[in-house]
C-alpha positions in Angstrom: 30.0 15.9 -22.3 32.6 13.7 -24.1 35.0 11.0 -22.3 37.7 13.5 -23.3 35.9 16.3 -21.5 35.9 14.5 -18.4 39.4 13.3 -18.1 40.7 13.8 -14.6 37.2 14.4 -13.4 35.7 12.2 -10.4 32.7 10.1 -11.8 29.8 9.5 -9.6 27.0 7.3 -10.9 23.5 7.5 -9.3 20.4 5.6 -10.1 17.8 8.5 -11.5 18.3 11.7 -13.9 16.4 13.8 -11.1 19.2 12.6 -9.0 21.8 13.4 -11.3 20.7 17.1 -12.1 20.4 17.7 -8.2 23.6 15.9 -7.2 25.6 17.6 -10.0 24.7 21.0 -8.7 26.0 20.0 -5.3 29.1 18.8 -6.1 30.2 21.3 -8.8 32.8 20.8 -12.0 35.1 18.6 -10.3 33.0 15.9 -10.5 30.8 14.4 -13.4 27.5 12.7 -12.0 25.7 10.3 -14.4 22.4 7.9 -13.9 22.2 4.1 -14.7 18.4 4.9 -14.9 17.6 2.4 -12.5 18.8 -1.3 -13.1 21.2 -2.1 -15.5 21.1 -5.9 -15.7 18.5 -8.4 -14.7 17.3 -12.1 -15.4 16.2 -12.7 -18.8 12.3 -12.4 -19.7 12.1 -15.0 -21.8 13.6 -18.2 -19.9 14.0 -18.6 -16.1 17.9 -17.4 -16.3 18.4 -19.5 -13.0 20.5 -22.8 -13.1 18.8 -24.6 -10.4 20.9 -27.5 -10.6 24.2 -25.8 -10.5 23.7 -23.9 -7.1 21.1 -21.8 -8.6 23.4 -20.2 -10.6 22.0 -16.8 -12.0 22.6 -15.7 -15.7 22.0 -12.0 -15.9 21.6 -10.0 -19.1 21.4 -6.0 -19.7 18.5 -4.6 -19.9 17.6 -3.0 -23.2 17.9 0.7 -22.0 21.3 0.1 -20.3 23.2 -1.0 -23.5 23.5 2.6 -24.6 23.9 4.1 -20.9 27.0 1.3 -20.2 28.8 2.2 -23.3 28.8 5.8 -22.2 29.8 5.2 -18.6 32.6 2.8 -19.7 33.7 5.5 -21.9 33.9 8.0 -19.1 35.2 5.5 -16.6 38.6 5.1 -18.5 39.5 8.4 -18.1 38.0 9.3 -14.9 40.2 10.0 -11.7 37.9 8.1 -9.3 34.8 6.2 -9.5 32.0 6.4 -6.7 28.7 4.3 -6.9 26.1 6.1 -5.2 22.9 4.2 -5.8 20.2 3.9 -3.1 21.0 3.1 0.4 19.3 -0.3 0.5 19.9 -3.9 -0.8 18.5 -3.1 -4.1 20.5 -0.2 -4.6 23.8 -2.4 -3.4 23.0 -5.0 -6.1 22.6 -2.2 -9.1 25.9 -1.2 -7.8 27.3 -4.4 -8.0 25.8 -4.9 -11.3 27.4 -1.5 -12.5 30.9 -2.9 -11.2 30.5 -6.1 -13.4 29.3 -4.8 -16.5 31.8 -1.7 -16.5 34.3 -4.4 -15.5 35.7 -2.3 -12.5 38.5 -3.8 -10.4 38.3 -3.2 -7.0 41.1 -0.5 -6.9 39.1 1.5 -9.2 35.7 2.1 -7.2 34.5 3.2 -4.0 30.9 2.9 -2.9 29.0 5.9 -1.1 25.4 6.4 0.1 23.3 8.9 1.6 19.8 9.2 3.3 19.4 12.7 2.1 20.2 14.7 -1.0 21.5 17.7 0.8 25.1 19.3 0.5 26.0 18.3 3.7 24.9 14.5 3.3 26.4 14.5 -0.1 29.9 15.6 1.0 30.0 13.6 4.2 29.3 10.4 2.4 32.8 10.6 0.8 34.5 10.5 4.0 32.7 7.2 4.7 33.5 5.3 1.1 33.7 1.3 1.1 33.8 -1.5 -1.3 30.5 -3.2 -2.4 29.0 -5.5 0.6 28.8 -9.0 -0.6 26.1 -10.0 2.0 23.7 -7.4 1.0 24.0 -8.5 -2.7 23.7 -11.7 -2.0 20.5 -11.3 0.2 19.0 -9.4 -3.0 20.3 -12.1 -5.1 18.4 -14.8 -3.0 15.2 -12.6 -3.0 15.2 -12.2 -6.8 16.0 -15.9 -7.6 13.4 -17.1 -5.0 10.9 -14.7 -6.6 12.0 -15.9 -10.2 11.4 -19.4 -9.3 8.4 -19.1 -7.6 6.8 -16.9 -10.6 8.2 -18.9 -13.3 7.3 -22.2 -11.8 3.7 -21.2 -10.5 2.4 -19.1 -13.5 2.5 -22.0 -16.3 0.9 -24.2 -13.6 -2.1 -21.8 -13.0 -2.0 -21.3 -17.0 -2.7 -24.8 -17.7 -5.1 -25.5 -14.6 -7.1 -22.2 -14.5 -6.8 -20.0 -17.5 -3.7 -18.3 -19.5 -2.3 -14.8 -18.5 -2.2 -15.3 -14.8 0.9 -15.3 -12.5 1.9 -16.2 -9.0 4.7 -14.5 -6.6 5.5 -15.2 -3.0 4.5 -11.7 -1.4 1.4 -11.1 -4.1 -0.3 -14.5 -3.6 -0.2 -13.9 0.2 -1.8 -10.6 -0.2 -4.4 -12.0 -2.4 -5.0 -14.4 0.2 -5.5 -11.9 3.0 -8.3 -10.5 0.9 -9.7 -13.7 -0.3 -10.0 -15.1 3.3 -11.6 -11.6 4.4 -14.2 -12.0 1.7 -15.1 -15.5 3.3 -15.3 -14.4 6.8 -17.4 -11.6 6.1 -19.6 -14.0 4.0 -20.0 -16.5 6.9 -20.3 -14.2 9.8 -23.6 -14.6 11.6 -25.2 -11.2 12.8 -26.1 -11.1 16.4 -28.2 -8.5 18.1 -27.4 -7.2 21.8 -28.6 -4.1 23.8 -26.9 -1.7 26.1 -28.5 0.5 28.9 -27.3 4.0 30.5 -28.9 6.6 32.8 -28.7 10.2 33.0 -28.0 11.5 36.6 -27.7 14.9 38.7 -26.4 15.8 41.7 -29.2 17.7 43.9 -28.4 21.4 43.9 -25.2 21.0 41.5 -24.7 21.1 37.9 -24.5 19.6 35.4 -26.5 16.4 34.4 -24.2 13.6 33.1 -24.8 10.3 31.5 -23.1 6.6 32.6 -23.5 3.2 31.3 -24.1 0.2 32.8 -20.9 -1.9 33.1 -21.8 -4.7 35.7 -25.2 -6.6 36.2 -25.5 -9.1 39.0 -21.6 -9.3 39.4 -21.0 -9.6 35.7 -19.1 -7.8 33.3 -21.9 -6.6 30.8 -19.6 -5.7 28.3 -17.4 -8.8 27.0 -15.3 -8.7 23.9 -15.8 -12.2 21.6 -12.8 -13.1 20.1 -12.9 -15.0 16.3 -9.8 -16.5 15.4 -9.2 -15.5 11.6 -6.5 -16.0 9.0 -4.6 -13.3 9.6 -5.4 -11.8 12.9 -7.8 -12.4 15.8 -10.8 -10.0 15.3 -12.8 -8.7 18.5 -16.4 -8.2 18.3 -18.1 -6.5 21.4 -21.2 -8.6 23.0 -23.1 -8.2 25.7 -25.4 -10.2 28.6 -28.3 -8.3 27.5 -28.8 -10.6 24.3 -32.5 -9.9 24.6 -34.4 -6.6 25.2 -36.8 -8.4 28.0 -33.5 -8.8 30.1 -33.4 -4.7 30.5 -36.6 -4.3 32.5 -35.2 -5.8 36.0 -32.0 -3.1 35.2 -34.4 -0.3 34.9 -36.3 -1.1 38.0 -33.5 -1.0 39.8 -32.5 2.4 38.6 -35.8 3.5 39.5 -35.8 2.3 42.8 -32.3 3.4 43.6 -30.6 4.6 45.8 -28.0 5.4 43.3 -24.9 6.2 45.2 -21.2 7.4 43.7 -19.4 4.1 44.6 -15.6 5.7 43.9 -14.1 8.4 42.4 -10.8 8.2 40.4 -8.8 11.1 39.0 -5.6 10.5 37.0 -3.0 12.6 35.3 -2.0 10.4 32.0 0.7 11.2 29.8 0.3 10.2 26.1 3.6 10.0 24.1 3.8 11.1 20.4 4.0 8.6 17.7 7.5 7.9 16.2 8.5 9.6 12.6 7.7 8.2 9.5 8.5 4.8 7.9 7.5 3.4 4.6 4.3 1.7 5.9 3.1 4.3 8.1 3.6 7.5 5.7 1.5 5.1 3.2 -1.4 4.4 5.7 -1.5 8.3 6.9 -1.5 9.6 3.4 -4.0 7.2 2.3 -6.2 8.1 5.6 -5.4 11.8 5.3 -4.9 12.7 1.8 -6.6 9.7 0.1 -3.2 9.0 -1.9 -2.9 5.4 -3.1 0.4 3.7 -2.2 1.8 4.1 -5.3 0.9 7.7 -5.7 2.5 8.6 -2.1 6.0 6.8 -3.0 5.9 8.9 -6.6 5.5 12.2 -4.9 7.8 10.9 -1.8 10.4 9.9 -4.8 10.3 13.8 -6.2 10.8 15.2 -2.4 13.7 13.1 -1.9 15.5 13.5 -5.3 15.3 17.2 -5.4 13.1 20.2 -5.5 14.3 23.6 -6.9 14.2 26.4 -4.4 15.3 29.9 -5.2 17.6 28.7 -7.7 19.3 26.0 -5.3 18.0 22.3 -5.8 18.0 19.7 -3.0 15.7 17.0 -1.2 13.4 18.1 1.2 12.8 14.9 2.9 15.1 11.5 3.6 14.8 8.2 1.8 11.0 6.8 1.6 12.1 3.3 1.5 12.6 2.4 5.2 11.6 0.5 8.0 13.8 2.3 10.8 12.7 5.1 13.2 16.3 6.4 13.6 17.1 10.1 13.5 20.3 12.1 13.5 21.6 13.6 16.4 22.0 16.6 14.4 18.8 17.1 13.5 17.2 16.4 16.7 19.5 19.4 17.9 18.2 21.5 15.3 14.4 20.6 15.8 14.7 21.3 19.7 15.7 24.7 18.7 13.3 25.0 16.4 10.8 23.7 18.7 11.7 26.1 21.5 11.6 29.0 19.3 8.3 28.3 17.5 6.3 26.7 20.1 7.9 27.8 23.7 10.2 25.8 25.8 7.6 23.9 27.6 6.9 22.0 24.3 10.6 20.5 24.3 10.6 17.1 26.1 13.3 16.9 29.1 15.0 14.1 26.9 15.2 13.6 23.3 13.0 11.1 22.2 14.2 7.4 21.0 12.0 5.0 19.1 12.9 1.8 19.0 11.2 0.0 16.0 8.4 -2.9 16.3 8.7 -3.6 12.8 9.4 -7.4 12.4 13.1 -7.4 10.5 13.5 -3.5 10.7 17.1 -2.6 9.1 18.3 -0.2 11.7 21.1 1.2 9.3 18.3 3.3 7.8 16.9 6.4 9.1 13.0 7.5 9.4 11.3 9.6 6.8 12.0 13.3 8.0 12.6 16.6 6.7 16.0 17.0 5.8 16.0 20.8 7.3 13.1 21.3 10.0 13.3 25.2 9.4 12.0 24.5 5.6 8.3 24.7 6.9 5.4 23.3 4.7 4.2 27.2 4.3 7.8 28.2 3.3 8.1 25.7 0.8 4.5 25.8 -0.7 5.4 28.1 -3.5 7.9 25.4 -5.1 5.8 22.3 -4.9 2.8 21.0 -6.6 -0.4 20.5 -4.4 0.3 17.1 -4.1 4.0 17.8 -3.2 3.0 20.3 -0.5 0.4 17.9 1.0 2.8 15.1 1.4 5.5 17.3 2.5 3.2 19.1 5.1 2.2 15.6 6.5 5.6 14.2 7.0 6.8 17.5 8.3 4.1 17.8 11.1 4.7 14.3 12.1 8.3 14.5 12.5 8.0 17.7 14.5 5.3 16.3 16.5 7.6 13.1 17.3 10.0 15.5 18.8 7.9 17.4 21.4 6.9 16.8 24.7 4.0 14.5 25.6 0.5 15.4 25.7 -1.0 15.9 29.6 -4.6 14.8 30.3 -6.7 14.9 33.4 -8.8 12.1 33.6 -11.8 11.0 35.7 -13.8 7.7 36.1 -17.0 7.5 38.4 -18.8 4.4 39.6 -22.3 4.5 40.5 -24.0 1.8 42.3 -27.7 1.0 41.9 -29.2 -0.3 45.0 -25.3 -1.8 45.9 -22.5 -2.9 43.6 -23.6 -6.5 43.8 -26.7 -6.0 41.8 -25.8 -3.1 39.2 -22.8 -0.6 38.5 -22.7 2.1 35.9 -19.7 4.2 35.2 -19.1 7.9 33.8 -15.7 8.4 32.4 -14.0 11.6 30.6 -10.9 14.0 30.5 -9.5 17.3 29.9 -6.5 18.3 28.1 -3.9 19.5 30.7 -1.2 20.3 28.2 -1.5 19.6 24.6 2.1 19.0 24.2 2.5 17.3 20.5 -1.0 17.4 20.0 -0.6 21.1 18.8 0.7 19.9 16.0 -0.3 16.5 15.1 -3.5 14.6 15.6 -4.7 11.1 14.4 -8.3 10.8 13.2 -8.7 8.5 16.4 -7.2 10.9 18.8 -9.6 13.6 17.2 -12.3 11.6 17.9 -11.5 10.5 21.4 -11.3 14.5 22.2 -14.6 15.2 20.4 -16.5 12.2 22.6 -15.0 13.4 26.0 -17.4 14.1 28.5 -15.2 15.1 31.4 -16.4 18.8 31.1 -19.8 17.7 31.7 -19.2 15.9 35.0 -19.9 17.6 38.2 -17.6 17.5 41.3 -18.4 14.3 43.2 -17.6 12.4 46.2 -17.8 8.7 47.2 -21.1 8.2 48.8 -23.1 11.0 47.3 -26.8 10.0 46.2 -27.9 10.8 42.6 -30.8 11.8 41.3 -32.3 9.5 38.3 -33.1 12.1 35.3 -33.5 9.5 32.4 -32.9 5.7 31.3 -31.9 5.1 27.4 -31.6 1.6 26.2 -30.1 0.9 22.6 -30.2 -1.9 20.0 -26.6 -2.8 18.6 -25.5 -5.4 16.0 -22.1 -7.3 16.0 -20.3 -6.1 12.8 -18.2 -8.4 10.7 -14.5 -7.6 10.1 -14.4 -5.0 7.8 -12.9 -5.5 3.9 -9.5 -4.1 4.0 -8.2 -0.9 2.0 -4.7 -0.1 1.1 -3.9 1.6 4.5 -5.1 -1.5 6.4 -3.6 -4.1 3.9 -0.2 -2.4 4.2 -0.4 -2.2 8.1 -1.4 -6.3 8.1 1.5 -7.1 5.5 4.0 -5.0 8.0 2.9 -6.6 11.1 3.4 -9.9 9.8 6.8 -9.3 8.1 5.5 -9.9 4.7 7.6 -7.8 2.1 9.6 -4.9 2.8 9.1 -1.0 2.4 9.9 -1.2 -1.1 7.3 -3.7 -2.1 4.1 -2.5 -0.7 3.0 -0.2 -3.7 4.0 -2.4 -6.5 2.2 -5.5 -5.1 -1.1 -3.7 -4.5 -0.6 -2.4 -8.1 0.3 -5.8 -9.5 -2.6 -7.6 -7.8 -4.9 -4.8 -9.2 -3.8 -5.0 -12.6 -4.3 -8.7 -12.5 -7.9 -8.5 -11.5 -7.2 -10.5 -8.4 -8.7 -7.8 -6.2 -10.9 -4.9 -7.0 -10.9 -1.4 -5.6 -14.6 0.0 -4.9 -15.0 3.6 -6.6 -16.5 5.1 -3.7 -15.5 3.5 -0.5 -12.0 2.4 -1.8 -12.5 -0.9 -0.2 -9.9 -3.9 -1.7 -12.3 -6.8 -2.6 -11.0 -10.2 -3.8 -12.7 -11.1 -6.9 -13.7 -14.4 -8.2 -10.4 -15.1 -9.7 -8.4 -13.8 -7.1 -10.3 -16.3 -4.5 -10.1 -19.1 -7.3 -6.4 -18.7 -7.4 -6.0 -18.2 -3.7 -8.0 -21.5 -3.2 -5.8 -23.5 -5.9 -2.6 -22.3 -4.5 -3.2 -23.0 -1.0 -4.1 -26.6 -1.2 -0.9 -27.5 -2.9 1.5 -24.9 -1.5 1.0 -24.6 2.0 4.3 -23.0 2.9 4.4 -20.3 0.2 0.6 -19.2 1.0 1.5 -19.2 4.7 1.8 -15.8 6.6 4.2 -17.1 8.9 6.4 -18.7 6.4 6.4 -15.8 4.0 7.6 -13.8 7.4 10.3 -16.3 7.9 11.8 -16.0 4.7 12.3 -12.3 5.1 14.1 -13.1 8.1 16.1 -15.4 6.8 16.9 -12.9 4.0 17.7 -10.7 6.8 20.6 -13.0 8.2 21.9 -13.4 4.5 22.3 -9.6 4.3 24.3 -9.8 8.0 26.6 -12.4 7.1 24.9 -15.0 9.3 23.5 -17.4 6.6 24.5 -18.4 3.2 21.9 -17.5 0.3 23.0 -21.2 -1.3 21.5 -22.6 1.8 18.4 -20.6 2.1 17.3 -21.4 -1.8 18.3 -25.1 -1.3 16.0 -25.3 1.8 13.1 -23.7 0.0 13.3 -25.4 -3.6 13.5 -28.9 -1.8 10.0 -28.5 -0.2 8.8 -26.2 -3.2 10.0 -29.0 -5.8 7.7 -31.7 -4.1 4.8 -29.4 -4.1 5.0 -28.2 -7.5 5.0 -32.3 -8.6 1.8 -33.0 -6.6 0.1 -29.8 -8.1 0.7 -31.0 -11.6 -0.8 -34.5 -11.0 -3.5 -33.4 -8.6 -4.7 -29.7 -9.1 -8.0 -29.7 -11.4 -9.0 -26.9 -13.4 -12.4 -25.4 -12.0 -15.5 -26.6 -13.5 -17.7 -24.3 -15.5 -20.4 -23.1 -13.3 -24.1 -23.4 -13.8 -26.3 -20.2 -14.0 -30.2 -19.4 -14.4 -29.3 -17.3 -17.5 -30.7 -18.4 -20.6 -28.8 -18.2 -23.8 -30.2 -15.3 -26.1 -29.8 -17.1 -29.1 -31.2 -20.6 -28.4 -32.7 -20.4 -25.0 -30.8 -22.9 -23.5 -29.0 -22.3 -20.0 -25.6 -20.8 -19.6 -22.4 -21.6 -18.1 -20.1 -19.3 -16.2 -16.5 -19.7 -17.5 -13.2 -17.6 -17.0 -10.5 -16.7 -20.0 -7.5 -14.4 -19.2 -9.8 -11.5 -20.0 -12.2 -12.1 -17.3 -15.3 -14.1 -16.5 -18.1 -14.8 -19.2 -21.3 -16.6 -20.1 -21.4 -19.1 -22.6 -24.3 -21.2 -24.0 -24.3 -25.1 -22.7 -24.7 -26.1 -26.1 -21.4 -26.5 -27.9 -22.8 -25.7 -31.3 -24.6 -22.5 -30.4 -22.2 -19.4 -30.1 -24.3 -17.5 -27.6 -22.2 -15.3 -25.2 -22.4 -13.0 -22.6 -19.6 -10.7 -21.2 -19.6 -10.0 -17.6 -18.1 -7.2 -15.8 -16.9 -7.4 -11.9 -16.8 -4.7 -9.4 -15.2 -7.1 -6.8 -18.4 -7.7 -4.8 -20.5 -8.6 -7.4 -20.4 -9.8 -11.4 -23.1 -8.1 -14.0 -23.8 -8.9 -17.5 -22.5 -6.4 -19.8 -25.5 -5.7 -21.8 -25.3 -4.2 -25.4 -25.9 -0.5 -25.4 -28.4 0.6 -28.4 -27.6 3.4 -30.7 -29.2 5.3 -33.5 -26.4 3.9 -36.1 -27.4 1.2 -38.4 -25.2 -1.2 -39.9 -23.9 -0.5 -43.3 -23.5 -4.3 -44.4 -27.2 -5.4 -43.3 -29.2 -2.5 -42.0 -29.9 -3.9 -38.5 -29.1 -1.3 -35.3 -25.6 -1.2 -34.1 -25.1 -1.7 -30.6 -22.0 -0.6 -28.1 -20.3 -4.1 -26.9 -17.4 -4.6 -24.5 -14.6 -6.6 -25.7 -10.9 -7.3 -24.5 -9.7 -4.1 -25.8 -12.5 -1.7 -24.6 -15.9 -0.5 -25.9 -16.8 -1.1 -29.6 -19.9 -0.9 -32.2 -21.1 -4.0 -33.7 -23.8 -5.4 -35.4 -27.0 -6.6 -33.5 -27.4 -9.4 -36.0 -24.3 -10.9 -34.6 -23.3 -13.9 -35.6 -25.1 -13.4 -38.8 -23.4 -10.2 -39.3 -19.9 -9.5 -38.0 -19.8 -5.8 -39.0 -17.7 -3.7 -35.9 -16.5 -0.2 -35.8 -14.3 1.5 -33.2 -15.9 4.2 -31.2 -14.4 7.4 -29.5 -15.1 8.3 -25.8 -18.4 9.9 -26.4 -19.4 6.2 -28.0 -19.4 7.6 -31.3 -18.6 6.0 -34.6 -14.9 6.3 -35.9 -12.5 5.6 -38.4 -9.3 3.5 -37.2 -6.6 6.2 -36.8 -3.8 4.3 -35.1 -2.3 4.9 -31.6 -3.3 8.3 -29.9 -0.4 10.6 -29.6 -0.5 11.9 -25.8 1.3 15.0 -24.2 3.0 12.9 -21.6 7.0 12.4 -22.4 9.0 9.4 -22.0 11.1 9.4 -18.8 14.3 7.7 -20.4 14.4 9.7 -23.9 11.8 12.4 -23.8 9.9 11.6 -26.9 5.9 11.7 -26.3 4.2 8.5 -25.4 1.4 6.8 -27.5 -1.9 4.9 -26.5 -1.2 1.6 -27.6 -3.3 -1.6 -27.5 -2.0 -5.3 -27.1 -3.9 -8.6 -26.3 -3.5 -7.6 -22.6 -5.1 -4.3 -22.9 -4.0 -0.6 -23.3 -1.0 0.7 -22.4 1.5 4.0 -22.8 4.5 3.2 -25.2 7.4 5.3 -26.1 7.0 6.8 -29.8 10.9 6.1 -30.1 9.7 2.3 -30.4 11.9 0.1 -31.1 15.2 2.2 -30.2 13.2 3.0 -26.6 11.2 0.6 -25.4 9.6 2.1 -22.4 6.2 1.1 -21.5 3.8 2.6 -18.5 0.6 0.8 -17.5 -2.2 3.3 -17.0 -5.6 2.9 -15.2 -9.1 3.1 -17.2 -9.9 6.2 -15.8 -6.2 7.9 -17.2 -7.4 5.8 -20.5 -10.6 7.4 -20.7 -9.1 11.0 -20.0 -6.6 10.5 -23.0 -9.4 9.4 -25.4 -11.5 12.5 -24.6 -8.4 15.0 -24.6 -7.8 13.6 -28.0 -11.2 13.4 -29.2 -11.5 17.2 -28.3 -8.5 18.2 -30.4 -9.8 16.2 -33.3 -12.8 18.4 -33.1 -10.9 21.4 -32.8 
């Protein structure tokens, strides 16, 4: 649409093209909606872009893709009757709106800032009644974060290149996240396993069924099960222990139980209410999607983005959920009333709570202006929406919908019973049997957490007979069991996000990209079957190097404190320049000391012998990973290593039936920095190599592989390209379009297999 065709119309600028399509349909012909395609301006890529000596003045440059977009928006803005900036409702969105104002050179009387937490006709139209100007405090908070992260990254990364190896990076949040995993690896390695025993007994009341089990909880006046607390880097880790640390200590207890009498000491019955959990925020959604659906944090956020930006339903397009980057539990009164009515009609009046629930945020530094993640209309049930959603979209929408509806329902009610039994008397030995039954399911009829399901399965209350104090019980059987203390578990994505959130590190929008970044950098590795996140040797090396010299940056409480200060900047309570000055004063001193004193990790001696000369090999590191090299500098013996996180293994050449067409020696498949290739086994005498396909067959070089995936910016096919850092997807429209997308090794393999099949046909 040309500028002449939009004269007199109202211009609305959003961030994404999907939003553009959805909101255009909602607003109609009086508006023209355009997308900025995300950020339009940023710090330069080739230099730091921050004048540290001049009050941290940033130098912003338009991102490559924005040059054409800004030209188009400038032309439209000249003839538009009104201009509305409708970027996302967070600090980053506020900053993008400010950058648009700067690039379009809009005076204050020419624009209004609007925002909404859901993309529905009501929310979009309502946002115009609350239009305002750019909030400078929010912009300054985002600028401070961006500049802070740029200084850390731009100063620390070259230090790591110099002291460890090239190609490394460091960041304020990512470095702390890696430290969590690195410290956990050390804690697990140092953990000393201890054995202990427990003892229980099966009883029956004469002439009364059923039989039931009780466990020994006190012996000689001491609690049997104790909790030993280990103070770890990130949190206290509790391990169960017992006074029965040797099996021979169980014999006197068994004798007491056999001699008796075993008498009911106390029967305690209670009615216990259990409240539902609040609706999702970003971190809890990522955790539940990982635990229940097996979604990575990145996949969860991508899927949620689609549900938020708009789904086409019978000719209408609207968002199914509210904004998915939030740390607030707020829910609008209008939706609460709608949900109250829906619950009463679908589940019954008894499932409607007497008072509408209010959840107070426990998230450190939560921004209460946002809303929780919830359906935009609770009447759009997952089953009704299923025909219009992909499988992944349906699964995540169902999870969000169920969690929200449950959060607005009545409490679950349980009847609990606890029975204490004395063997001989209470000074000698006490046993306990517990259980519960569901009196009223409440929200549990809709949504259960795994721990709630386990608790219900393990409940033994239905097997407890009716007992009263003073009843004498008959001993049926005694059982003892051996246990071993276990180390703290490895993190997975869900538990890592939970820990980052607990300590106030980062914000909702940072969790998924942080995990992706440290995986891509090979600071951590994901175990294929267990999905455990394990710090690699590289991650541990970088962590150890940084924490010795940059104690503030690598400290959990300091990193969380920075977030609190950024919150104060956003609220107008602190100046962003003061925050940066305070940070840089200490950072500059630490950097100078590290430059002088940080030492490059020495090559490690190994027991491996060089395959060429037989001398011992050393383990070294390059930006492509670890490898073994001959200790004799004149020998070219080298063995590549592959790391799975827990262990490092030699990459042995794979034999083939191919013969070298230069020297006739057998060809082998080796692993290089760009993947697998075929090489002559007579190396280094013969250096003949070939590319190979997905099946390991020799192929001629055919250039980049064209894929079926289309560029999200220009619509042209993406191609698989190779650089010194590995393989990636790049737009075939390069150099006009410079869009690139990182892909996992699994995705690369799938692309190559599909390409090979096409070639066969």
